[in-house]
C-alpha positions in Angstrom: 45.6 -10.0 24.1 47.2 -6.9 22.6 44.8 -4.4 21.1 46.3 -4.7 17.7 45.8 -8.4 17.7 42.1 -8.1 18.7 41.6 -5.5 16.0 43.1 -7.8 13.4 40.9 -10.7 14.4 37.8 -8.5 14.3 38.7 -7.3 10.8 39.3 -10.9 9.6 36.0 -12.0 11.0 34.2 -9.2 9.3 36.0 -9.6 6.0 33.7 -12.3 4.5 30.6 -10.4 5.4 32.0 -7.2 3.9 33.0 -9.0 0.8 29.6 -10.5 0.4 27.9 -7.1 0.9 30.3 -5.5 -1.7 29.6 -8.4 -4.1 25.8 -7.9 -3.9 26.1 -4.1 -4.2 28.3 -4.5 -7.3 25.7 -6.7 -9.0 23.0 -4.5 -10.5 20.5 -7.4 -10.9 20.8 -8.3 -7.2 20.3 -4.6 -6.3 17.3 -4.4 -8.5 15.8 -7.5 -6.9 16.4 -6.1 -3.4 14.8 -2.7 -4.4 11.7 -4.5 -5.9 11.2 -6.5 -2.7 11.8 -3.5 -0.5 9.1 -1.6 -2.4 6.6 -4.5 -2.2 7.2 -5.0 1.5 7.0 -1.3 2.3 3.8 -0.8 0.3 2.2 -3.9 1.9 3.1 -2.8 5.4 2.0 0.8 4.7 -1.3 -0.3 3.1 -3.5 1.7 5.6 -1.5 4.8 4.8 -1.5 4.3 1.0 -5.2 3.6 0.8 -8.1 4.4 3.1 -10.5 1.9 1.4 -11.6 -1.3 3.1 -10.2 -4.2 1.1 -13.2 -6.4 1.8 -16.0 -3.8 1.6 -18.4 -4.4 -1.3 -19.9 -1.4 -3.1 -22.2 -2.6 -5.8 -22.6 0.9 -7.3 -18.9 0.8 -8.2 -18.8 -2.6 -9.9 -16.1 -3.1 -12.7 -14.9 0.5 -12.7 -11.9 0.8 -15.0 -8.7 2.5 -13.8 -9.3 6.2 -13.0 -8.2 8.9 -10.7 -10.5 7.7 -8.0 -9.6 4.0 -8.5 -6.0 3.9 -9.9 -6.3 0.1 -10.7 -10.1 -0.1 -11.1 -12.6 -2.1 -9.1 -13.6 -5.8 -9.2 -16.9 -7.5 -9.8 -18.0 -6.7 -6.3 -17.0 -3.0 -6.3 -13.9 -3.5 -4.2 -10.8 -1.3 -4.9 -8.2 -3.5 -6.6 -5.2 -1.3 -5.5 -6.3 -1.7 -1.8 -6.8 -5.4 -2.2 -3.3 -5.8 -3.8 -1.7 -3.9 -1.0 -3.4 -5.9 1.7 -3.0 -9.1 -0.3 0.8 -8.5 -0.4 0.9 -9.0 3.3 -0.6 -12.4 3.1 1.1 -13.6 0.0 4.6 -12.6 1.2 3.8 -14.1 4.7 2.8 -17.4 3.1 6.0 -17.5 1.2 8.1 -16.7 4.3 6.4 -19.2 6.5 6.3 -22.0 3.9 10.1 -21.7 3.4 10.5 -21.5 7.2 8.7 -24.9 7.5 10.9 -26.3 4.8 14.1 -25.1 6.5 13.0 -26.2 10.0 12.4 -29.7 8.9 14.7 -30.1 5.8 17.9 -28.7 7.3 18.1 -31.0 10.4 17.1 -34.0 8.3 19.7 -33.3 5.7 22.4 -32.7 8.3 21.6 -35.9 10.2 21.5 -37.9 6.9 24.8 -36.6 5.7 26.7 -36.9 8.9 25.6 -40.3 10.2 25.0 -42.1 6.9 24.0 -45.8 7.0 20.4 -46.8 7.5 19.5 -43.3 8.7 20.8 -41.8 5.5 19.0 -44.4 3.5 15.6 -43.8 5.2 15.7 -40.0 4.9 16.8 -40.1 1.3 14.0 -42.5 0.4 11.5 -40.1 1.9 13.1 -37.3 -0.2 12.9 -39.5 -3.3 9.2 -40.1 -2.7 8.6 -36.4 -2.4 10.7 -35.7 -5.5 8.5 -38.1 -7.5 5.8 -35.5 -7.5 6.1 -32.2 -9.3 6.3 -29.4 -6.6 2.9 -27.9 -7.4 1.2 -31.2 -7.8 2.5 -32.3 -4.4 1.2 -29.1 -2.7 -2.1 -29.5 -4.5 -2.5 -33.1 -3.3 -1.7 -32.1 0.3 -4.2 -29.2 0.3 -6.8 -31.6 -1.2 -6.1 -34.0 1.7 -5.8 -31.5 4.5 -8.5 -29.1 3.4 -8.6 -25.4 2.4 -7.1 -22.9 4.7 -4.2 -20.6 5.4 -2.4 -23.1 7.7 -2.8 -26.0 5.3 -1.5 -23.9 2.4 1.6 -22.9 4.3 2.2 -26.5 5.4 1.6 -28.0 1.9 3.9 -25.5 0.2 6.6 -26.0 2.9 6.5 -29.8 2.5 6.9 -29.3 -1.2 10.2 -27.5 -0.5 11.6 -30.2 1.8 13.5 -32.4 -0.8 15.6 -29.5 -2.1 16.8 -28.6 1.4 17.4 -32.2 2.5 19.5 -32.9 -0.6 21.4 -29.7 -0.5 22.4 -29.9 3.2 23.3 -33.6 2.9 25.7 -32.9 0.0 27.4 -30.1 2.0 27.7 -32.1 5.2 29.1 -35.1 3.3 32.0 -32.9 2.3 32.5 -30.9 5.5 32.5 -34.0 7.8 35.7 -35.2 6.3 37.6 -31.9 6.9 40.5 -31.7 9.3 38.9 -29.6 12.0 36.0 -32.1 12.2 38.4 -35.0 12.6 40.3 -33.0 15.3 37.0 -32.4 17.2 36.3 -36.1 17.1 39.8 -36.9 18.3 39.4 -34.7 21.3 36.2 -36.4 22.4 33.6 -33.8 21.3 30.1 -35.5 21.0 28.7 -36.1 17.6 25.7 -33.8 18.1 28.0 -31.0 19.1 30.3 -31.5 16.1 27.2 -31.6 13.8 25.4 -28.5 15.1 28.4 -26.4 16.2 31.0 -27.1 13.6 29.5 -28.8 10.5 26.1 -27.3 10.1 27.1 -23.6 10.4 29.6 -24.1 7.6 27.0 -25.7 5.4 24.5 -22.8 5.6 25.8 -20.6 2.7 24.1 -22.5 -0.1 21.0 -23.0 2.1 20.6 -19.2 2.3 20.7 -18.9 -1.4 18.3 -21.8 -1.9 15.9 -20.4 0.7 15.9 -17.0 -1.1 15.1 -18.7 -4.5 12.5 -20.9 -2.8 10.6 -17.8 -1.5 9.7 -16.9 -5.1 8.7 -20.4 -5.8 6.6 -20.7 -2.7 4.7 -17.4 -3.5 4.1 -18.8 -7.1 2.8 -22.2 -5.8 0.6 -20.5 -3.2 -0.8 -18.2 -5.9 -1.5 -21.2 -8.1 -3.5 -22.8 -5.3 -5.4 -19.6 -4.8 -6.1 -19.4 -8.5 -7.7 -22.8 -8.4 -9.8 -21.8 -5.3 -7.7 -24.0 -2.9 -5.9 -21.1 -1.2 -7.1 -18.5 1.2 -10.8 -18.3 1.6 -12.5 -15.2 0.1 -13.1 -12.3 0.8 -9.6 -12.2 2.3 -7.4 -10.5 -0.3 -4.5 -12.7 -1.6 -2.8 -12.3 -5.0 -3.5 -15.8 -6.3 -7.2 -15.7 -5.2 -7.6 -12.3 -6.8 -6.1 -13.7 -10.0 -8.6 -16.5 -10.0 -11.5 -14.2 -9.4 -10.5 -12.1 -12.4 -10.2 -14.9 -14.9 -13.9 -14.8 -15.8 -13.6 -11.1 -16.7 -10.3 -11.2 -18.6 -11.8 -9.8 -21.8 -14.4 -7.5 -20.3 -12.4 -6.2 -17.4 -8.7 -7.0 -18.0 -7.4 -5.1 -15.0 -9.0 -7.4 -12.4 -6.5 -10.2 -13.2 -3.7 -8.2 -14.7 -2.6 -6.2 -11.7 -2.5 -9.1 -9.2 -0.6 -11.1 -11.8 1.9 -8.3 -12.1 2.3 -8.2 -8.3 3.1 -12.0 -8.3 5.5 -11.5 -11.2 7.5 -8.7 -9.5 7.7 -10.6 -6.2 9.0 -13.8 -7.9 11.4 -11.7 -10.0 12.7 -9.9 -7.0 13.5 -13.0 -5.0 15.1 -14.7 -8.1 17.4 -11.7 -8.8 18.3 -11.4 -5.1 19.0 -15.2 -4.9 21.3 -15.0 -7.9 23.2 -12.2 -6.3 23.5 -14.0 -3.0 24.8 -17.1 -4.8 27.5 -15.1 -6.5 28.5 -13.4 -3.3 28.5 -16.5 -1.1 30.1 -19.0 -3.5 33.9 -18.9 -2.9 34.5 -20.2 -6.5 33.1 -16.9 -7.8 35.1 -14.5 -5.7 37.3 -12.4 -7.9 39.7 -10.1 -5.9 
């Protein structure tokens, strides 16, 4: 193949990615969301460098200290540094969100693809499962699952992930229903390509753009749901720092020591805001109907 032809093909293959990147950069809200998340992730990963305090160490002589130079965000009812606990808690809260969405993707995407491609009784069965899950509000479903499975990090991740399943199943199914009727899929069938190869090599990769957007938005929702479970005492077991658990611990001191609940609440707010802003930017960048040349 001539060099000029190869270069042209390479440029054409990279064009959609370059367009998506330019679209995200041009949208200030998406950039703001990315910056917020980058800061949160960087501070969480660099927690030992930012603070030398032990997030679980109790110092009763420093109980309920207000924000000061020594303790920028104050101390809690057990004398633990709130800033340190927020930094270390960010690792766990963000990890819970990522793993919960990963569970939803790992189960929901294949189920939605199979449902949309094969149809018939397979589609009917999978959609009825999705309907049952959708009958519960997302937080109530996660709360019920944690109550049944027990308190613990793994159960929280699994419960929040299952709560995200219906959205992925329905989204992927809708995309596959459209893509399976396109010409290149019909051509693949006519040449004798097996159904599983058509589904996972040709159909599913072209249905992933809306899934990426939905997964980004679901990250914020997963963090919020996990924080709600922690607030109710059904999340990560103390004294392990986690934003929702810290928020729940501070509710009894909301009037006497406002900073115990306020700063973990702000951390949750900025994390959810960052994922929502970034998700909106990705939607605009990946949706061909919104491309303005």
